[in-house]
C-alpha positions in Angstrom: 181.5 -14.2 -32.0 178.8 -11.5 -32.3 175.5 -12.2 -34.1 173.0 -9.8 -35.9 169.7 -10.4 -37.2 168.8 -10.0 -40.8 166.4 -7.1 -41.3 163.0 -7.9 -39.4 163.4 -11.4 -39.8 164.4 -13.9 -37.0 167.4 -15.2 -38.9 170.6 -14.5 -37.1 174.1 -14.5 -38.5 177.6 -14.2 -37.1 179.5 -10.9 -38.2 182.2 -13.2 -39.8 180.7 -15.6 -42.3 182.1 -18.5 -44.3 181.9 -18.1 -48.0 181.8 -21.4 -49.6 182.7 -20.8 -53.2 186.2 -21.8 -52.7 185.2 -25.2 -51.4 183.3 -25.8 -54.7 186.7 -25.7 -56.2 186.7 -21.9 -57.4 189.8 -21.4 -59.7 191.5 -24.5 -58.4 190.8 -27.9 -57.0 190.4 -28.2 -53.3 190.6 -31.8 -51.9 187.6 -33.1 -49.9 189.4 -33.5 -46.7 190.7 -29.8 -47.0 187.2 -28.5 -47.7 185.9 -30.3 -44.6 188.9 -29.0 -42.5 188.0 -25.6 -43.5 184.2 -25.8 -42.4 185.7 -27.4 -39.0 188.0 -24.7 -38.6 185.2 -22.0 -39.0 183.0 -23.8 -36.6 185.7 -23.8 -34.0 186.2 -20.0 -34.5 182.7 -19.3 -33.8 181.5 -18.8 -37.2 177.9 -19.8 -37.5 177.0 -18.5 -41.0 177.8 -20.3 -44.1 176.9 -19.1 -47.7 176.9 -21.2 -50.8 175.1 -21.4 -54.3 174.4 -24.2 -56.8 176.7 -22.1 -59.2 179.7 -22.9 -57.1 181.1 -25.8 -58.5 177.9 -27.1 -60.1 176.6 -28.0 -56.7 179.9 -29.3 -55.3 179.9 -26.6 -52.7 176.4 -27.2 -51.3 177.3 -30.8 -51.3 180.4 -30.3 -49.3 178.9 -27.8 -47.2 175.9 -29.9 -46.3 178.3 -33.0 -45.4 180.6 -30.8 -43.1 177.6 -29.5 -41.2 175.8 -32.9 -40.9 175.4 -33.9 -37.3 175.6 -30.4 -36.1 172.6 -28.8 -34.2 170.4 -27.6 -36.8 169.2 -24.5 -34.9 173.0 -23.6 -34.1 173.9 -22.5 -37.7 172.6 -20.4 -40.6 172.8 -21.5 -44.1 172.2 -19.2 -47.2 172.2 -20.3 -50.7 171.0 -18.8 -54.0 168.5 -18.9 -56.8 168.3 -18.1 -60.3 170.5 -20.8 -61.9 169.0 -24.2 -62.4 171.4 -27.0 -63.0 170.4 -29.4 -65.6 172.3 -32.7 -66.4 174.3 -33.0 -69.7 173.7 -36.2 -71.4 176.6 -38.5 -71.6 178.6 -36.5 -69.0 178.9 -39.2 -66.6 182.7 -39.7 -67.2 183.5 -35.9 -67.6 187.0 -35.0 -66.4 188.3 -31.5 -65.4 189.9 -29.6 -68.2 190.2 -26.1 -67.4 187.7 -24.0 -65.6 184.0 -24.1 -66.0 182.8 -20.5 -65.4 185.7 -20.3 -62.8 185.2 -23.7 -61.2 187.7 -26.7 -61.6 184.9 -29.3 -61.8 183.7 -31.9 -64.3 181.3 -30.5 -66.7 178.5 -32.7 -65.8 175.6 -30.1 -65.7 174.8 -26.7 -67.4 173.6 -23.7 -65.7 170.3 -22.4 -67.0 169.1 -18.9 -66.1 165.6 -19.2 -64.6 163.9 -16.6 -62.4 160.4 -17.9 -63.0 158.1 -19.1 -60.2 158.7 -22.5 -61.1 162.4 -22.2 -61.5 162.8 -20.6 -58.1 160.9 -23.2 -56.4 162.8 -26.1 -58.4 166.3 -24.5 -57.4 165.3 -24.3 -53.7 164.1 -27.9 -53.7 167.4 -29.1 -55.6 169.6 -27.2 -53.0 167.8 -28.6 -50.2 168.7 -32.3 -51.7 172.2 -31.2 -52.1 172.6 -29.8 -48.8 170.7 -32.5 -46.8 168.5 -29.9 -45.0 164.6 -29.4 -44.6 165.0 -25.8 -44.8 167.1 -22.9 -46.0 167.8 -20.0 -43.7 168.4 -17.4 -46.2 167.7 -17.4 -50.1 169.3 -14.9 -52.4 168.4 -14.1 -56.0 171.7 -14.6 -57.5 173.0 -11.9 -60.0 169.8 -11.1 -61.6 171.4 -8.1 -63.4 170.2 -9.0 -66.8 166.8 -10.5 -65.7 165.0 -7.6 -64.1 161.7 -8.0 -65.6 161.4 -11.7 -64.8 163.0 -11.5 -61.4 160.7 -8.7 -60.1 157.5 -10.2 -61.8 158.1 -13.8 -61.0 161.2 -14.6 -59.2 160.7 -12.3 -56.0 157.1 -13.1 -55.5 158.0 -16.8 -55.5 160.6 -16.2 -52.7 158.0 -14.3 -50.7 155.7 -17.4 -50.9 158.5 -19.8 -49.9 159.4 -17.5 -46.9 155.6 -17.5 -46.0 155.4 -21.3 -46.2 158.5 -21.7 -43.8 160.7 -23.2 -46.4 163.1 -20.4 -46.4 163.5 -18.1 -43.3 164.8 -14.9 -44.9 165.0 -13.5 -48.5 167.0 -11.2 -50.5 169.4 -10.7 -53.5 173.2 -11.1 -54.0 174.8 -8.9 -56.5 178.0 -7.1 -57.5 176.4 -3.8 -58.1 174.5 -1.6 -55.8 171.9 0.0 -58.2 169.4 -3.1 -58.4 170.1 -4.1 -54.8 168.7 -0.6 -54.0 165.6 -1.3 -55.9 165.0 -4.3 -54.2 165.2 -2.4 -50.8 162.7 0.1 -52.2 160.3 -1.9 -54.0 160.2 -5.3 -52.4 160.0 -6.8 -48.7 163.4 -8.4 -48.8 165.3 -9.0 -45.4 168.7 -8.4 -46.5 170.9 -8.0 -49.7 174.3 -9.4 -50.2 176.7 -6.7 -51.6 179.9 -8.1 -53.1 182.9 -5.7 -53.7 181.1 -2.4 -53.2 181.6 -1.5 -49.9 185.4 -1.7 -49.1 188.3 0.3 -48.2 188.7 1.1 -52.0 185.2 1.2 -53.3 182.5 3.0 -51.2 179.7 2.9 -53.9 177.3 1.4 -51.5 177.4 4.7 -49.4 175.6 6.5 -52.1 172.2 4.9 -51.8 172.2 1.2 -50.9 173.4 1.5 -47.2 171.3 4.6 -46.4 168.2 2.8 -48.0 168.9 -0.1 -45.9 169.3 1.7 -42.8 166.3 3.7 -43.3 164.0 0.7 -44.0 165.5 -1.4 -41.3 166.9 -4.1 -43.6 170.4 -5.5 -43.4 173.5 -5.7 -45.8 175.9 -8.7 -45.8 179.1 -7.4 -47.4 181.2 -9.7 -49.5 184.4 -9.1 -51.3 186.1 -7.0 -48.7 189.4 -7.6 -50.2 188.3 -6.8 -53.7 189.5 -10.2 -54.8 193.0 -9.7 -53.3 194.3 -6.3 -53.6 193.6 -5.4 -50.1 194.6 -8.7 -48.7 198.1 -8.4 -50.2 198.9 -5.3 -52.2 201.5 -5.8 -54.5 202.4 -5.6 -58.3 200.3 -8.4 -60.1 197.6 -8.3 -57.4 193.9 -8.5 -58.6 191.0 -6.2 -58.1 187.6 -7.6 -58.8 189.4 -10.5 -60.6 191.5 -8.6 -63.1 194.9 -7.0 -62.6 194.8 -4.0 -60.3 195.1 -0.6 -61.9 198.2 1.2 -60.8 196.3 4.0 -59.4 194.4 1.5 -57.1 197.7 -0.4 -56.2 199.3 2.9 -55.2 196.1 3.6 -53.0 196.2 0.2 -51.4 199.9 0.4 -50.6 199.3 3.8 -48.9 196.9 2.3 -46.8 199.0 -0.5 -46.0 201.5 2.0 -44.8 199.1 3.8 -42.7 198.0 0.5 -41.2 201.4 -0.8 -40.4 202.2 2.6 -38.5 199.4 1.7 -36.3 200.5 -2.0 -35.9 197.4 -3.3 -37.8 197.6 -5.7 -40.8 195.8 -4.0 -43.8 193.4 -7.1 -44.0 192.2 -6.6 -40.4 191.3 -3.1 -41.5 189.6 -4.2 -44.6 187.7 -7.0 -42.9 186.4 -4.8 -40.0 185.7 -1.5 -41.9 182.1 -2.5 -43.4 181.0 -3.4 -39.8 181.0 0.4 -38.7 178.0 1.0 -40.7 174.7 0.2 -38.8 173.1 -1.6 -41.8 175.7 -4.1 -42.0 175.0 -7.1 -40.4 178.1 -9.0 -41.2 181.0 -9.7 -43.8 181.4 -12.7 -45.9 184.8 -14.0 -46.7 185.6 -16.7 -49.1 188.1 -19.3 -47.6 189.6 -22.5 -49.1 191.4 -23.8 -46.0 191.6 -24.0 -42.3 194.5 -21.7 -42.3 192.6 -18.9 -44.2 189.7 -19.5 -42.0 191.8 -19.0 -38.8 193.7 -15.9 -40.3 190.2 -14.3 -41.2 189.0 -14.9 -37.5 192.2 -13.5 -36.2 191.9 -10.4 -38.4 188.3 -10.0 -37.1 189.6 -10.1 -33.5 192.7 -7.8 -34.1 192.4 -4.5 -32.2 192.0 -1.5 -34.9 192.6 1.8 -33.0 190.4 4.8 -33.9 193.5 6.6 -34.7 193.9 4.5 -37.8 190.6 5.6 -39.3 191.4 9.2 -38.5 194.7 9.0 -40.1 193.1 7.5 -43.2 190.5 10.2 -43.3 193.1 12.7 -42.9 195.2 11.3 -45.8 192.0 11.4 -48.1 192.0 7.4 -48.2 188.8 6.7 -46.4 185.5 8.0 -48.0 183.3 7.4 -45.1 183.9 9.4 -42.0 183.2 6.3 -40.3 181.6 6.3 -36.8 182.9 4.2 -34.0 181.5 2.3 -31.2 184.5 1.5 -29.3 185.0 -2.0 -30.8 184.7 -1.4 -34.5 185.9 1.5 -36.8 
């Protein structure tokens, strides 16, 4: 599987990466053995980039990912995690049970998440993550969802990450968000290596094309694209499908169904087109796909390998369904 480096760093990632939120019990429980099998399948498929965060299952995702990677050559894979939410134990929560979802995760509420983009908070978050992962360094650290904390994150949080990078505790730094405006600011005003943009560069949402991707390309930085299926609609367009974790509006459902019809005329599953589409842009280093089982991992890898003819992109453009006049390189759209 092809590898790309993040910006001007020495950190490399595979074009397909493993999003570990799901093995932190996102929306529903995942048995420990199933989580381990998912990571094993990713490794077998050549995936060497794994993304996690303390937020995912109150540290469960980090612990499971660290356990699954233990014993593998450390220089053979890349791990990213995130900073900005510090986990604090809740008194008397030792016997907590799962009742509903905790911020989307089916886990016992043994800790609370506290927003903290201070210098001390960033350093503590990294140290805690290292402990849960069982690693001596983190390859990539992203500032996680700093939307409502701009003043503190630019004053304290980002400079703290720069120091950790200089110390060699982390290899590359950046920010991960579901919006493009602040990510573009990070590219313009800081020395981040990469940004993780979720849901804003897909077949249905080209928002990242306005400023984010041109800025990254001009400055030699990288973008990792997440949410390529927009939470489900592009994986399986049908009534009741979700778009950004809510019921998809009829206009978007109709557009996705139209895209699916075009893709099928070319013998291409829509999810293959959705997965490969972002990789056409030169600033995109890889796509991150959240998977909760070995089956989902293998399907994502198969979709990444599926041939997508240029004629498909041409027809999508002709039908007014593809915003970007995507360039081609003979292998990608």
